[in-house]
mmCIF file of the N, C-alpha and C atoms, coordinates in Angstrom:
data_MODEL
# 
_entry.id   MODEL 
# 
loop_
_atom_site.group_PDB 
_atom_site.id 
_atom_site.type_symbol 
_atom_site.label_atom_id 
_atom_site.label_alt_id 
_atom_site.label_comp_id 
_atom_site.label_asym_id 
_atom_site.label_entity_id 
_atom_site.label_seq_id 
_atom_site.pdbx_PDB_ins_code 
_atom_site.Cartn_x 
_atom_site.Cartn_y 
_atom_site.Cartn_z 
_atom_site.occupancy 
_atom_site.B_iso_or_equiv 
_atom_site.pdbx_formal_charge 
_atom_site.auth_seq_id 
_atom_site.auth_comp_id 
_atom_site.auth_asym_id 
_atom_site.auth_atom_id 
_atom_site.pdbx_PDB_model_num 
ATOM 1   N N  . MET A 1 1  ? 8.364   13.145  -2.552  1.00 0.00 ? 1  MET A N  1 
ATOM 2   C CA . MET A 1 1  ? 7.381   12.441  -3.064  1.00 0.00 ? 1  MET A CA 1 
ATOM 3   C C  . MET A 1 1  ? 7.874   11.000  -2.511  1.00 0.00 ? 1  MET A C  1 
ATOM 4   N N  . LEU A 1 2  ? 8.221   10.684  -1.539  1.00 0.00 ? 2  LEU A N  1 
ATOM 5   C CA . LEU A 1 2  ? 8.707   9.213   -1.261  1.00 0.00 ? 2  LEU A CA 1 
ATOM 6   C C  . LEU A 1 2  ? 7.784   8.008   -1.850  1.00 0.00 ? 2  LEU A C  1 
ATOM 7   N N  . HIS A 1 3  ? 6.101   8.551   -1.563  1.00 0.00 ? 3  HIS A N  1 
ATOM 8   C CA . HIS A 1 3  ? 5.443   7.068   -1.996  1.00 0.00 ? 3  HIS A CA 1 
ATOM 9   C C  . HIS A 1 3  ? 5.736   6.720   -3.769  1.00 0.00 ? 3  HIS A C  1 
ATOM 10  N N  . PHE A 1 4  ? 6.710   7.507   -4.473  1.00 0.00 ? 4  PHE A N  1 
ATOM 11  C CA . PHE A 1 4  ? 7.496   6.718   -5.602  1.00 0.00 ? 4  PHE A CA 1 
ATOM 12  C C  . PHE A 1 4  ? 8.324   5.624   -4.942  1.00 0.00 ? 4  PHE A C  1 
ATOM 13  N N  . LYS A 1 5  ? 9.055   5.632   -4.021  1.00 0.00 ? 5  LYS A N  1 
ATOM 14  C CA . LYS A 1 5  ? 10.117  4.879   -3.743  1.00 0.00 ? 5  LYS A CA 1 
ATOM 15  C C  . LYS A 1 5  ? 9.208   3.629   -2.953  1.00 0.00 ? 5  LYS A C  1 
ATOM 16  N N  . TRP A 1 6  ? 8.155   3.346   -2.398  1.00 0.00 ? 6  TRP A N  1 
ATOM 17  C CA . TRP A 1 6  ? 7.353   2.531   -1.905  1.00 0.00 ? 6  TRP A CA 1 
ATOM 18  C C  . TRP A 1 6  ? 7.793   1.365   -2.485  1.00 0.00 ? 6  TRP A C  1 
ATOM 19  N N  . GLN A 1 7  ? 7.453   1.080   -4.038  1.00 0.00 ? 7  GLN A N  1 
ATOM 20  C CA . GLN A 1 7  ? 6.958   -0.079  -4.656  1.00 0.00 ? 7  GLN A CA 1 
ATOM 21  C C  . GLN A 1 7  ? 8.848   -0.951  -4.335  1.00 0.00 ? 7  GLN A C  1 
ATOM 22  N N  . ASN A 1 8  ? 9.796   -0.330  -4.307  1.00 0.00 ? 8  ASN A N  1 
ATOM 23  C CA . ASN A 1 8  ? 11.115  -1.304  -3.923  1.00 0.00 ? 8  ASN A CA 1 
ATOM 24  C C  . ASN A 1 8  ? 11.773  -0.894  -2.787  1.00 0.00 ? 8  ASN A C  1 
ATOM 25  N N  . SER A 1 9  ? 10.826  -0.323  -1.904  1.00 0.00 ? 9  SER A N  1 
ATOM 26  C CA . SER A 1 9  ? 11.004  -0.235  -0.529  1.00 0.00 ? 9  SER A CA 1 
ATOM 27  C C  . SER A 1 9  ? 11.246  -1.389  0.445   1.00 0.00 ? 9  SER A C  1 
ATOM 28  N N  . GLU A 1 10 ? 11.719  -1.531  1.523   1.00 0.00 ? 10 GLU A N  1 
ATOM 29  C CA . GLU A 1 10 ? 12.223  -2.627  2.459   1.00 0.00 ? 10 GLU A CA 1 
ATOM 30  C C  . GLU A 1 10 ? 10.649  -2.800  2.754   1.00 0.00 ? 10 GLU A C  1 
ATOM 31  N N  . THR A 1 11 ? 10.331  -4.362  2.972   1.00 0.00 ? 11 THR A N  1 
ATOM 32  C CA . THR A 1 11 ? 8.648   -4.782  3.464   1.00 0.00 ? 11 THR A CA 1 
ATOM 33  C C  . THR A 1 11 ? 8.782   -4.355  5.223   1.00 0.00 ? 11 THR A C  1 
ATOM 34  N N  . ILE A 1 12 ? 7.709   -3.687  5.531   1.00 0.00 ? 12 ILE A N  1 
ATOM 35  C CA . ILE A 1 12 ? 8.079   -3.531  7.054   1.00 0.00 ? 12 ILE A CA 1 
ATOM 36  C C  . ILE A 1 12 ? 7.238   -4.802  7.750   1.00 0.00 ? 12 ILE A C  1 
ATOM 37  N N  . LYS A 1 13 ? 6.041   -5.374  7.760   1.00 0.00 ? 13 LYS A N  1 
ATOM 38  C CA . LYS A 1 13 ? 5.860   -6.710  7.987   1.00 0.00 ? 13 LYS A CA 1 
ATOM 39  C C  . LYS A 1 13 ? 4.901   -7.324  6.542   1.00 0.00 ? 13 LYS A C  1 
ATOM 40  N N  . SER A 1 14 ? 4.084   -8.316  6.954   1.00 0.00 ? 14 SER A N  1 
ATOM 41  C CA . SER A 1 14 ? 3.353   -9.024  6.213   1.00 0.00 ? 14 SER A CA 1 
ATOM 42  C C  . SER A 1 14 ? 2.092   -8.999  6.917   1.00 0.00 ? 14 SER A C  1 
ATOM 43  N N  . ILE A 1 15 ? 0.748   -8.930  6.472   1.00 0.00 ? 15 ILE A N  1 
ATOM 44  C CA . ILE A 1 15 ? -0.202  -8.797  6.895   1.00 0.00 ? 15 ILE A CA 1 
ATOM 45  C C  . ILE A 1 15 ? -1.075  -9.892  6.179   1.00 0.00 ? 15 ILE A C  1 
ATOM 46  N N  . ARG A 1 16 ? -2.296  -10.473 6.695   1.00 0.00 ? 16 ARG A N  1 
ATOM 47  C CA . ARG A 1 16 ? -3.222  -11.174 5.946   1.00 0.00 ? 16 ARG A CA 1 
ATOM 48  C C  . ARG A 1 16 ? -4.679  -10.237 5.616   1.00 0.00 ? 16 ARG A C  1 
ATOM 49  N N  . CYS A 1 17 ? -4.954  -10.753 4.453   1.00 0.00 ? 17 CYS A N  1 
ATOM 50  C CA . CYS A 1 17 ? -6.171  -10.119 4.427   1.00 0.00 ? 17 CYS A CA 1 
ATOM 51  C C  . CYS A 1 17 ? -7.503  -11.027 4.756   1.00 0.00 ? 17 CYS A C  1 
ATOM 52  N N  . VAL A 1 18 ? -8.290  -10.223 5.361   1.00 0.00 ? 18 VAL A N  1 
ATOM 53  C CA . VAL A 1 18 ? -9.680  -11.175 6.049   1.00 0.00 ? 18 VAL A CA 1 
ATOM 54  C C  . VAL A 1 18 ? -10.551 -11.030 5.433   1.00 0.00 ? 18 VAL A C  1 
ATOM 55  N N  . HIS A 1 19 ? -10.808 -9.721  4.594   1.00 0.00 ? 19 HIS A N  1 
ATOM 56  C CA . HIS A 1 19 ? -12.195 -9.811  3.670   1.00 0.00 ? 19 HIS A CA 1 
ATOM 57  C C  . HIS A 1 19 ? -11.846 -8.889  2.788   1.00 0.00 ? 19 HIS A C  1 
ATOM 58  N N  . ALA A 1 20 ? -12.872 -8.499  1.837   1.00 0.00 ? 20 ALA A N  1 
ATOM 59  C CA . ALA A 1 20 ? -12.840 -7.215  0.886   1.00 0.00 ? 20 ALA A CA 1 
ATOM 60  C C  . ALA A 1 20 ? -14.018 -7.063  0.606   1.00 0.00 ? 20 ALA A C  1 
ATOM 61  N N  . ASP A 1 21 ? -15.153 -6.859  1.503   1.00 0.00 ? 21 ASP A N  1 
ATOM 62  C CA . ASP A 1 21 ? -16.180 -6.373  1.305   1.00 0.00 ? 21 ASP A CA 1 
ATOM 63  C C  . ASP A 1 21 ? -16.250 -4.870  1.771   1.00 0.00 ? 21 ASP A C  1 
ATOM 64  N N  . ALA A 1 22 ? -16.105 -4.077  0.798   1.00 0.00 ? 22 ALA A N  1 
ATOM 65  C CA . ALA A 1 22 ? -16.115 -2.860  0.943   1.00 0.00 ? 22 ALA A CA 1 
ATOM 66  C C  . ALA A 1 22 ? -17.347 -1.844  0.714   1.00 0.00 ? 22 ALA A C  1 
ATOM 67  N N  . LYS A 1 23 ? -17.741 -1.138  1.408   1.00 0.00 ? 23 LYS A N  1 
ATOM 68  C CA . LYS A 1 23 ? -19.211 -0.440  1.239   1.00 0.00 ? 23 LYS A CA 1 
ATOM 69  C C  . LYS A 1 23 ? -18.969 0.581   0.369   1.00 0.00 ? 23 LYS A C  1 
ATOM 70  N N  . LYS A 1 24 ? -17.975 1.349   -0.064  1.00 0.00 ? 24 LYS A N  1 
ATOM 71  C CA . LYS A 1 24 ? -17.926 2.372   -0.611  1.00 0.00 ? 24 LYS A CA 1 
ATOM 72  C C  . LYS A 1 24 ? -17.207 1.913   -1.942  1.00 0.00 ? 24 LYS A C  1 
ATOM 73  N N  . TYR A 1 25 ? -16.091 1.489   -2.023  1.00 0.00 ? 25 TYR A N  1 
ATOM 74  C CA . TYR A 1 25 ? -15.336 1.152   -3.127  1.00 0.00 ? 25 TYR A CA 1 
ATOM 75  C C  . TYR A 1 25 ? -15.187 -0.237  -3.447  1.00 0.00 ? 25 TYR A C  1 
ATOM 76  N N  . LYS A 1 26 ? -14.559 -0.391  -4.544  1.00 0.00 ? 26 LYS A N  1 
ATOM 77  C CA . LYS A 1 26 ? -14.598 -1.680  -5.477  1.00 0.00 ? 26 LYS A CA 1 
ATOM 78  C C  . LYS A 1 26 ? -13.007 -2.123  -4.903  1.00 0.00 ? 26 LYS A C  1 
ATOM 79  N N  . VAL A 1 27 ? -12.989 -3.047  -3.669  1.00 0.00 ? 27 VAL A N  1 
ATOM 80  C CA . VAL A 1 27 ? -11.706 -3.439  -3.053  1.00 0.00 ? 27 VAL A CA 1 
ATOM 81  C C  . VAL A 1 27 ? -11.563 -4.970  -3.739  1.00 0.00 ? 27 VAL A C  1 
ATOM 82  N N  . ASP A 1 28 ? -12.729 -5.631  -3.926  1.00 0.00 ? 28 ASP A N  1 
ATOM 83  C CA . ASP A 1 28 ? -12.620 -6.938  -4.329  1.00 0.00 ? 28 ASP A CA 1 
ATOM 84  C C  . ASP A 1 28 ? -11.716 -7.227  -5.659  1.00 0.00 ? 28 ASP A C  1 
ATOM 85  N N  . SER A 1 29 ? -11.562 -6.788  -6.356  1.00 0.00 ? 29 SER A N  1 
ATOM 86  C CA . SER A 1 29 ? -10.675 -6.736  -7.503  1.00 0.00 ? 29 SER A CA 1 
ATOM 87  C C  . SER A 1 29 ? -9.004  -6.691  -7.166  1.00 0.00 ? 29 SER A C  1 
ATOM 88  N N  . VAL A 1 30 ? -8.600  -5.910  -6.215  1.00 0.00 ? 30 VAL A N  1 
ATOM 89  C CA . VAL A 1 30 ? -7.397  -6.013  -6.127  1.00 0.00 ? 30 VAL A CA 1 
ATOM 90  C C  . VAL A 1 30 ? -6.607  -6.529  -4.562  1.00 0.00 ? 30 VAL A C  1 
ATOM 91  N N  . LEU A 1 31 ? -7.723  -7.005  -3.895  1.00 0.00 ? 31 LEU A N  1 
ATOM 92  C CA . LEU A 1 31 ? -7.649  -7.594  -2.540  1.00 0.00 ? 31 LEU A CA 1 
ATOM 93  C C  . LEU A 1 31 ? -7.957  -9.237  -2.747  1.00 0.00 ? 31 LEU A C  1 
ATOM 94  N N  . THR A 1 32 ? -7.347  -10.120 -2.248  1.00 0.00 ? 32 THR A N  1 
ATOM 95  C CA . THR A 1 32 ? -7.853  -11.829 -2.149  1.00 0.00 ? 32 THR A CA 1 
ATOM 96  C C  . THR A 1 32 ? -7.814  -12.249 -0.514  1.00 0.00 ? 32 THR A C  1 
ATOM 97  N N  . PRO A 1 33 ? -8.907  -12.260 -0.293  1.00 0.00 ? 33 PRO A N  1 
ATOM 98  C CA . PRO A 1 33 ? -9.105  -12.612 1.122   1.00 0.00 ? 33 PRO A CA 1 
ATOM 99  C C  . PRO A 1 33 ? -8.607  -14.279 1.587   1.00 0.00 ? 33 PRO A C  1 
ATOM 100 N N  . GLY A 1 34 ? -7.420  -13.903 2.498   1.00 0.00 ? 34 GLY A N  1 
ATOM 101 C CA . GLY A 1 34 ? -6.695  -15.397 2.715   1.00 0.00 ? 34 GLY A CA 1 
ATOM 102 C C  . GLY A 1 34 ? -5.156  -15.024 2.429   1.00 0.00 ? 34 GLY A C  1 
ATOM 103 N N  . LYS A 1 35 ? -5.110  -14.070 1.511   1.00 0.00 ? 35 LYS A N  1 
ATOM 104 C CA . LYS A 1 35 ? -3.881  -13.832 1.072   1.00 0.00 ? 35 LYS A CA 1 
ATOM 105 C C  . LYS A 1 35 ? -2.662  -13.130 1.781   1.00 0.00 ? 35 LYS A C  1 
ATOM 106 N N  . ASP A 1 36 ? -1.552  -13.170 1.661   1.00 0.00 ? 36 ASP A N  1 
ATOM 107 C CA . ASP A 1 36 ? -0.513  -12.644 2.464   1.00 0.00 ? 36 ASP A CA 1 
ATOM 108 C C  . ASP A 1 36 ? -0.492  -11.502 1.440   1.00 0.00 ? 36 ASP A C  1 
ATOM 109 N N  . TYR A 1 37 ? -0.011  -10.193 2.440   1.00 0.00 ? 37 TYR A N  1 
ATOM 110 C CA . TYR A 1 37 ? 0.229   -8.894  1.662   1.00 0.00 ? 37 TYR A CA 1 
ATOM 111 C C  . TYR A 1 37 ? 1.817   -7.751  2.481   1.00 0.00 ? 37 TYR A C  1 
ATOM 112 N N  . ASP A 1 38 ? 2.680   -7.952  1.712   1.00 0.00 ? 38 ASP A N  1 
ATOM 113 C CA . ASP A 1 38 ? 3.745   -7.230  1.888   1.00 0.00 ? 38 ASP A CA 1 
ATOM 114 C C  . ASP A 1 38 ? 3.256   -5.656  2.663   1.00 0.00 ? 38 ASP A C  1 
ATOM 115 N N  . VAL A 1 39 ? 3.668   -4.919  3.586   1.00 0.00 ? 39 VAL A N  1 
ATOM 116 C CA . VAL A 1 39 ? 3.436   -3.654  3.904   1.00 0.00 ? 39 VAL A CA 1 
ATOM 117 C C  . VAL A 1 39 ? 4.457   -2.720  3.550   1.00 0.00 ? 39 VAL A C  1 
ATOM 118 N N  . LYS A 1 40 ? 4.376   -2.084  2.934   1.00 0.00 ? 40 LYS A N  1 
ATOM 119 C CA . LYS A 1 40 ? 5.732   -0.935  2.228   1.00 0.00 ? 40 LYS A CA 1 
ATOM 120 C C  . LYS A 1 40 ? 5.597   0.488   3.187   1.00 0.00 ? 40 LYS A C  1 
ATOM 121 N N  . ASN A 1 41 ? 4.490   0.743   3.802   1.00 0.00 ? 41 ASN A N  1 
ATOM 122 C CA . ASN A 1 41 ? 4.226   1.712   4.866   1.00 0.00 ? 41 ASN A CA 1 
ATOM 123 C C  . ASN A 1 41 ? 3.141   1.611   5.411   1.00 0.00 ? 41 ASN A C  1 
ATOM 124 N N  . GLU A 1 42 ? 2.968   2.606   6.609   1.00 0.00 ? 42 GLU A N  1 
ATOM 125 C CA . GLU A 1 42 ? 1.807   2.178   7.357   1.00 0.00 ? 42 GLU A CA 1 
ATOM 126 C C  . GLU A 1 42 ? 1.344   3.626   7.955   1.00 0.00 ? 42 GLU A C  1 
ATOM 127 N N  . THR A 1 43 ? 0.176   4.177   8.531   1.00 0.00 ? 43 THR A N  1 
ATOM 128 C CA . THR A 1 43 ? -0.385  5.152   8.704   1.00 0.00 ? 43 THR A CA 1 
ATOM 129 C C  . THR A 1 43 ? -1.541  4.635   10.264  1.00 0.00 ? 43 THR A C  1 
ATOM 130 N N  . ASP A 1 44 ? -1.994  5.805   10.987  1.00 0.00 ? 44 ASP A N  1 
ATOM 131 C CA . ASP A 1 44 ? -2.866  5.419   11.836  1.00 0.00 ? 44 ASP A CA 1 
ATOM 132 C C  . ASP A 1 44 ? -4.233  4.781   11.456  1.00 0.00 ? 44 ASP A C  1 
ATOM 133 N N  . GLU A 1 45 ? -4.600  5.011   9.940   1.00 0.00 ? 45 GLU A N  1 
ATOM 134 C CA . GLU A 1 45 ? -5.948  4.388   9.420   1.00 0.00 ? 45 GLU A CA 1 
ATOM 135 C C  . GLU A 1 45 ? -5.608  3.328   8.477   1.00 0.00 ? 45 GLU A C  1 
ATOM 136 N N  . PHE A 1 46 ? -4.301  3.472   7.675   1.00 0.00 ? 46 PHE A N  1 
ATOM 137 C CA . PHE A 1 46 ? -4.243  2.735   6.350   1.00 0.00 ? 46 PHE A CA 1 
ATOM 138 C C  . PHE A 1 46 ? -2.702  1.891   6.352   1.00 0.00 ? 46 PHE A C  1 
ATOM 139 N N  . TYR A 1 47 ? -3.151  0.655   5.628   1.00 0.00 ? 47 TYR A N  1 
ATOM 140 C CA . TYR A 1 47 ? -1.751  -0.288  5.034   1.00 0.00 ? 47 TYR A CA 1 
ATOM 141 C C  . TYR A 1 47 ? -1.288  0.261   3.765   1.00 0.00 ? 47 TYR A C  1 
ATOM 142 N N  . PHE A 1 48 ? -0.363  0.615   3.225   1.00 0.00 ? 48 PHE A N  1 
ATOM 143 C CA . PHE A 1 48 ? 0.236   0.385   1.958   1.00 0.00 ? 48 PHE A CA 1 
ATOM 144 C C  . PHE A 1 48 ? 0.776   -0.692  1.488   1.00 0.00 ? 48 PHE A C  1 
ATOM 145 N N  . VAL A 1 49 ? 0.426   -1.353  0.815   1.00 0.00 ? 49 VAL A N  1 
ATOM 146 C CA . VAL A 1 49 ? 0.838   -2.795  0.454   1.00 0.00 ? 49 VAL A CA 1 
ATOM 147 C C  . VAL A 1 49 ? 0.635   -2.910  -1.070  1.00 0.00 ? 49 VAL A C  1 
ATOM 148 N N  . ILE A 1 50 ? 1.683   -3.711  -1.393  1.00 0.00 ? 50 ILE A N  1 
ATOM 149 C CA . ILE A 1 50 ? 1.471   -4.306  -3.182  1.00 0.00 ? 50 ILE A CA 1 
ATOM 150 C C  . ILE A 1 50 ? 0.337   -5.131  -3.069  1.00 0.00 ? 50 ILE A C  1 
ATOM 151 N N  . ASP A 1 51 ? -0.547  -4.473  -4.021  1.00 0.00 ? 51 ASP A N  1 
ATOM 152 C CA . ASP A 1 51 ? -1.979  -5.258  -3.991  1.00 0.00 ? 51 ASP A CA 1 
ATOM 153 C C  . ASP A 1 51 ? -1.895  -6.438  -5.345  1.00 0.00 ? 51 ASP A C  1 
ATOM 154 N N  . ASP A 1 52 ? -2.735  -6.988  -5.951  1.00 0.00 ? 52 ASP A N  1 
ATOM 155 C CA . ASP A 1 52 ? -2.837  -7.572  -6.767  1.00 0.00 ? 52 ASP A CA 1 
ATOM 156 C C  . ASP A 1 52 ? -2.763  -7.481  -8.267  1.00 0.00 ? 52 ASP A C  1 
ATOM 157 N N  . THR A 1 53 ? -2.386  -6.266  -8.270  1.00 0.00 ? 53 THR A N  1 
ATOM 158 C CA . THR A 1 53 ? -2.124  -5.409  -9.697  1.00 0.00 ? 53 THR A CA 1 
ATOM 159 C C  . THR A 1 53 ? -0.723  -5.313  -10.091 1.00 0.00 ? 53 THR A C  1 
ATOM 160 N N  . GLY A 1 54 ? 0.009   -5.319  -8.782  1.00 0.00 ? 54 GLY A N  1 
ATOM 161 C CA . GLY A 1 54 ? 1.508   -5.011  -8.492  1.00 0.00 ? 54 GLY A CA 1 
ATOM 162 C C  . GLY A 1 54 ? 1.914   -4.043  -8.574  1.00 0.00 ? 54 GLY A C  1 
ATOM 163 N N  . LYS A 1 55 ? 0.991   -3.171  -7.544  1.00 0.00 ? 55 LYS A N  1 
ATOM 164 C CA . LYS A 1 55 ? 1.040   -1.521  -7.535  1.00 0.00 ? 55 LYS A CA 1 
ATOM 165 C C  . LYS A 1 55 ? 0.947   -1.295  -6.155  1.00 0.00 ? 55 LYS A C  1 
ATOM 166 N N  . VAL A 1 56 ? 1.338   -0.367  -5.403  1.00 0.00 ? 56 VAL A N  1 
ATOM 167 C CA . VAL A 1 56 ? 1.314   0.141   -3.769  1.00 0.00 ? 56 VAL A CA 1 
ATOM 168 C C  . VAL A 1 56 ? -0.078  0.931   -4.124  1.00 0.00 ? 56 VAL A C  1 
ATOM 169 N N  . GLY A 1 57 ? -1.046  0.075   -2.889  1.00 0.00 ? 57 GLY A N  1 
ATOM 170 C CA . GLY A 1 57 ? -2.415  0.690   -2.999  1.00 0.00 ? 57 GLY A CA 1 
ATOM 171 C C  . GLY A 1 57 ? -2.436  1.139   -1.348  1.00 0.00 ? 57 GLY A C  1 
ATOM 172 N N  . GLY A 1 58 ? -3.118  1.870   -0.868  1.00 0.00 ? 58 GLY A N  1 
ATOM 173 C CA . GLY A 1 58 ? -3.316  2.020   0.495   1.00 0.00 ? 58 GLY A CA 1 
ATOM 174 C C  . GLY A 1 58 ? -5.087  1.621   0.569   1.00 0.00 ? 58 GLY A C  1 
ATOM 175 N N  . PHE A 1 59 ? -5.190  1.151   1.688   1.00 0.00 ? 59 PHE A N  1 
ATOM 176 C CA . PHE A 1 59 ? -5.965  0.277   2.189   1.00 0.00 ? 59 PHE A CA 1 
ATOM 177 C C  . PHE A 1 59 ? -6.387  0.509   3.857   1.00 0.00 ? 59 PHE A C  1 
ATOM 178 N N  . LEU A 1 60 ? -7.737  0.564   4.091   1.00 0.00 ? 60 LEU A N  1 
ATOM 179 C CA . LEU A 1 60 ? -8.302  0.596   5.500   1.00 0.00 ? 60 LEU A CA 1 
ATOM 180 C C  . LEU A 1 60 ? -7.528  -0.535  6.435   1.00 0.00 ? 60 LEU A C  1 
ATOM 181 N N  . LYS A 1 61 ? -7.100  -0.587  7.853   1.00 0.00 ? 61 LYS A N  1 
ATOM 182 C CA . LYS A 1 61 ? -6.930  -1.625  8.415   1.00 0.00 ? 61 LYS A CA 1 
ATOM 183 C C  . LYS A 1 61 ? -7.760  -2.537  8.639   1.00 0.00 ? 61 LYS A C  1 
ATOM 184 N N  . ASP A 1 62 ? -9.231  -2.460  8.235   1.00 0.00 ? 62 ASP A N  1 
ATOM 185 C CA . ASP A 1 62 ? -10.285 -3.194  8.396   1.00 0.00 ? 62 ASP A CA 1 
ATOM 186 C C  . ASP A 1 62 ? -10.116 -4.617  7.822   1.00 0.00 ? 62 ASP A C  1 
ATOM 187 N N  . TYR A 1 63 ? -9.540  -4.375  6.443   1.00 0.00 ? 63 TYR A N  1 
ATOM 188 C CA . TYR A 1 63 ? -9.560  -5.323  5.773   1.00 0.00 ? 63 TYR A CA 1 
ATOM 189 C C  . TYR A 1 63 ? -8.387  -6.571  6.128   1.00 0.00 ? 63 TYR A C  1 
ATOM 190 N N  . PHE A 1 64 ? -7.331  -6.060  6.861   1.00 0.00 ? 64 PHE A N  1 
ATOM 191 C CA . PHE A 1 64 ? -6.428  -6.921  7.405   1.00 0.00 ? 64 PHE A CA 1 
ATOM 192 C C  . PHE A 1 64 ? -6.381  -7.619  8.961   1.00 0.00 ? 64 PHE A C  1 
ATOM 193 N N  . GLU A 1 65 ? -5.582  -8.111  8.880   1.00 0.00 ? 65 GLU A N  1 
ATOM 194 C CA . GLU A 1 65 ? -5.185  -8.722  10.260  1.00 0.00 ? 65 GLU A CA 1 
ATOM 195 C C  . GLU A 1 65 ? -3.644  -9.145  10.580  1.00 0.00 ? 65 GLU A C  1 
ATOM 196 N N  . GLU A 1 66 ? -3.166  -8.518  11.525  1.00 0.00 ? 66 GLU A N  1 
ATOM 197 C CA . GLU A 1 66 ? -1.653  -8.656  11.644  1.00 0.00 ? 66 GLU A CA 1 
ATOM 198 C C  . GLU A 1 66 ? -1.182  -10.639 11.704  1.00 0.00 ? 66 GLU A C  1 
ATOM 199 N N  . LYS A 1 67 ? -0.492  -11.254 11.266  1.00 0.00 ? 67 LYS A N  1 
ATOM 200 C CA . LYS A 1 67 ? 0.185   -12.717 11.562  1.00 0.00 ? 67 LYS A CA 1 
ATOM 201 C C  . LYS A 1 67 ? 0.792   -12.761 12.493  1.00 0.00 ? 67 LYS A C  1 
# 
């Protein structure tokens, strides 16, 4: 269960949120457009970042751009 250690793991890179307009889920309550987030893990489709709640969440890469 490696995902339990992601909160305190080393940051891979920093990315910027470009929008929080989700079609299916409520993302605008945990992501702020224009804010930078630390990536803790990454897959082909998702970034796992520490969101505005202070917890690690997985979000589609569409919401972000690399700096």
